[in-house]
C-alpha positions in Angstrom: -17.3 4.5 -21.7 -18.1 6.2 -18.2 -16.7 3.4 -16.1 -13.3 3.7 -17.9 -13.3 7.4 -17.4 -14.2 7.2 -13.9 -11.3 4.8 -13.3 -8.7 7.1 -14.9 -9.7 10.3 -13.0 -7.8 11.1 -10.1 -9.7 11.4 -6.8 -9.2 14.2 -4.2 -7.3 13.3 -1.0 -9.6 12.9 1.8 -8.7 13.8 5.3 -8.8 10.8 8.0 -10.9 11.4 10.9 -9.6 13.3 13.9 -7.4 10.8 16.0 -6.4 8.7 12.9 -3.9 9.1 10.4 -3.6 8.0 6.5 -1.0 6.4 4.8 -0.8 6.5 1.1 1.4 4.1 -0.6 2.4 3.2 -4.1 4.5 0.8 -6.2 6.4 0.8 -9.4 6.2 -2.8 -10.3 8.8 -4.8 -12.1 8.2 -8.7 -13.0 10.9 -10.9 -12.4 14.3 -10.3 -11.0 14.4 -6.4 -11.7 13.8 -3.9 -8.6 10.7 -2.7 -8.0 10.2 0.8 -6.4 7.7 1.8 -3.6 6.9 4.6 -1.3 4.5 5.8 1.6 3.7 8.8 3.3 1.7 9.3 6.5 -0.4 12.5 7.0 -2.5 13.5 9.8 -6.0 14.8 10.0 -4.9 18.1 8.9 -3.2 16.9 5.8 0.2 17.8 7.3 3.1 15.2 6.4 4.2 13.4 9.4 6.5 10.7 8.0 7.5 9.4 4.5 10.0 6.4 3.1 10.7 4.9 -0.1 12.6 1.8 -1.0 13.1 -1.1 -3.4 12.6 -4.8 -3.5 13.1 -7.6 -5.8 10.3 -7.9 -8.5 7.4 -10.1 -7.9 5.9 -12.7 -10.3 2.5 -10.5 -10.5 1.7 -6.8 -10.3 -0.9 -7.7 -7.5 2.1 -9.3 -5.4 4.2 -6.1 -5.8 1.1 -3.8 -4.8 0.7 -6.2 -1.7 4.3 -6.0 -0.9 4.3 -2.4 -0.8 1.1 -2.5 1.4 2.6 -4.9 3.7 5.9 -2.7 3.8 3.8 0.5 4.5 2.0 -1.6 7.5 5.2 -2.6 9.0 6.4 1.1 8.6 3.6 2.5 10.6 3.7 -0.1 13.1 7.4 0.4 13.7 6.7 4.0 14.1 4.1 3.4 16.8 1.0 4.5 14.7 -2.1 2.5 15.6 -5.1 4.2 14.1 -4.3 4.0 10.4 -6.1 4.3 7.3 -4.2 2.7 4.3 -4.8 3.9 0.8 -3.3 2.9 -2.4 -4.6 3.1 -6.2 -4.8 -0.6 -7.0 -8.4 -1.2 -8.0 -8.5 -4.9 -7.4 -7.2 -4.4 -3.7 -9.7 -1.4 -3.2 -12.7 -3.6 -4.7 -11.2 -6.9 -2.5 -11.4 -4.8 0.8 -14.9 -3.1 0.0 -16.5 -6.4 -0.6 -14.7 -7.7 2.7 -13.3 -10.7 0.8 -10.1 -12.2 2.5 -6.8 -12.7 0.8 -5.2 -15.8 0.9 -3.2 -16.7 4.1 -0.9 -18.4 1.8 -0.3 -15.7 -0.5 0.1 -13.2 2.5 2.5 -15.8 4.2 4.4 -15.8 0.7 4.7 -12.2 0.6 5.8 -11.8 4.4 8.5 -14.4 3.8 9.8 -12.8 0.8 9.6 -9.3 2.2 11.4 -10.5 5.6 14.5 -8.7 4.4 12.9 -5.3 4.1 11.7 -5.0 7.9 14.9 -5.9 9.3 
């Protein structure tokens, strides 16, 4: 159907507004104790690559937790690199829909992710 087709189509990357950067991130999730991989890259309003990084972390109980861990890691990287006006962009439809509807992710889930991910940021 049309909805499935539109979800499977790749969208074209859009430049951030002048004065902003865009951080694209993605994860290759593994459930359980197997390592998950993630990566991020930062581009300016011209589309020029400014920074990039990748890493691995212990698998999470759900794909959503893996996606959120990658987002948190990307946010930490941007912060430690001194970037402040950042647009974060990933491909997880639930995170996209949640943010578009302005719903809040449970503080308990975020705390849990931050505690699990604390070793990544040291």
